[in-house]
N, C-alpha and C positions, 0 to 999 in steps of 0.2 A: 736463354738466361732471362727472370725476370728481375730488375732491378730496382730498387725504392730508392728515392730520394730521402733526405734527412727527416723531413715532415713526414713524407708517407710511412717510413720506417719508424719512427715516433708514434704515428696514429695506428699502425699495424701491430706493435709491442703492447700500445696501452701506456707509454711513458711518455715524460714531458721532454722536448726537445733539449731542454738542459740536461738532464738527466743522462741522455743518450750521448751527448757531447762529452759526456764526464767518463762514460763508457769507451769511447772512443780514444780520448786523453790517456787513459788506461792501459789500452790495447785489449781490452776485456770485451769485445763485441766483434764478431768479424765484418770488416768494412774495406774500400778501396779507395783511394782518393784520385778521381780521374780530372784533369784540366782544373785544381783548386776545387773542386765539389765531392764530399762524400757520398758513395753509392754503397747500396745495402742489398746482396743478394739475398731473394725472399729464401730461397733453398737451404742457404747457411744459415738465416734467422731461425730457422725452423728446427734446424740440428741443433743448434746453439739452446734454444730453448729447452728440446728434451734431455740435452745432455745433463741438465740439473735435473730431469724429472725424478721425484721420491715414489717408488714404487711400494706399495703394502706387500708384506711377506705373502708368497704364493701366486707373484703376479710372474708371466714367463715373458724373461727378455724378447723383445720384438725379433731380432736376429741372432740367435743362439749361435755358437761356433761350430763347424763344419763337422761335428763329432758324433759316431755311433756308440751309444753306451748301454749298459744292460749285459744280456746275458752272453757268455761266452761261447760261440757258434762255428767251429770252424768251416761249413759253407758259406756263411755269411760274410766272414772276413774275407773268404777266397773271391767270393762274388762281387765285394766292395774293390778289393784289387783288380779284378778283371775287368770289371767296368769301367776303371779309369775314374771314378768318380771323386778322387779327391776327396773322399771322406777318411777321418782317422776313427780308430776304433778304440773305447777304454771298455774292457769288460770286468764286469767285477759284481758281477750277479744281477737276476731282476730287481728284486728290491730296491739294490741300490741303484740301477739304471733310471728306474720311476722317479726315484728321490730327486737326482740331476736333474732329469726331464723337467721336474716340478721347479727346480731353482733355476731354469734358464741355462745350464749350464753345459747341455748337449741338444742336437736339433731331432734325435730320434734313441728311442731305447727299445733293444730288443729284449722280447718277454716271453716266458713260459712259465705263468702260474699252474698251480695244479691243487685242484680241489674237487670235491663230488658233483659239482656244477657240471651242467652238459657242456658249457662252453667257459672254463675259467677263465681264461685272458678277458672274454666281453664282461663278464660279471665281477673281476676284479676292476676293470676299468670303470665301471659302473658305478662301483661301491664306493669311489674316490670322487667327490664335489669337484675336485680341481681341476678333473681330467675331462671335464664336462664338453668339452668340445676336441678331444683325441679323435684320430682318425689308427683305426687297426687294420694292419696288411696280413693277412694269411702268407706266410712266406712259404713254410715249409713244415711238414710232420715229420718227427723222428721217433726211432723205437730208441729207448733206454732198458739197459741191462747190466748183468753181472760181470765185469772183466776179472778173469781168474787166470792162476798161473797155468802155464803148458800143463797139458794132460790131466788138469783140475784134479789134483790129490787128493783132497778131502770130499771129492763127490758132492759139490754145492750145485742144486740145480733151482736153486729158490730160495726167497729171502726166508721162507720159513727155515729152510737149513741151515743159513747164513747163522739165525737166531740160534736154532737150537744145538749147534756146535760150539757157539761162542767164537767164531772167525773173527779175527781182526778186519775190519772192513774201513776202507779209506772214503770219507764224507766231503761234502761241499759246506761252503760257510753257510751259517743262516742267512735267508732270504735269495739266496739261489735257488732257481728252478728247480735242478734235480735235487737239492736237499729239500724241497717243499715237497716235489714228489716222493722220496725217500719216506718223509713225515707221514704221507698219507698210507703208503703202503704199510707203513709199521702199524698206523692205526686199524687200517681193516684187518692186519691179522691178529688185533687183538692183543697186541704185546705194547710193554712200555718200554719209551725210549732209553731206559737203562739198561735195557739187554743188548743193548749194541755195544761190542765192542771196540769202539772208536780209536781210529788211528788221529792221533794230534801233533800239531794244529790242522785243523782242516783244509782241502787242497782247492785253490784258487782256480783252477782250470780241471 
């Protein structure tokens, strides 16, 4: 451990020794008294200075909590448990996860953006200046489809059938990857969102 004397600590912090003694008297600075002399651990002084650091909006905390946010994905949650990672999950959709990542509230965000781009996830990250140093890891590829009642009583075989029949459809909340995909597919079908007979409120998983 690197221990500084009073004079060295004052010089390190660019403070006068009198001011340093005032902080010591108020128990406002990390220090220890050994055989009548005050000593200051350098690493604790560093932490003390950083504890009062003011960060502009958009700066990510250096050590975010061990939480994976973003998209709800059963396989990812199973993998986190099986690996004994100690990571918690906070699933509230792709956009919500990215917002929390930018605020430093989570360590990673599971995402699955959808658009007509060749790689929507890469393009989405590239379009956000505050994610300029993000690392993208391709974890899995999944297929999504329509979940229908047993026997498919209304003979729905495509989104076009759903739109044409006016069947009620459960949807995800805005910002969820599955909802982004549905929006893209509705647009590709040349239909209006108003044609969807939505179940309210949206489903969070």
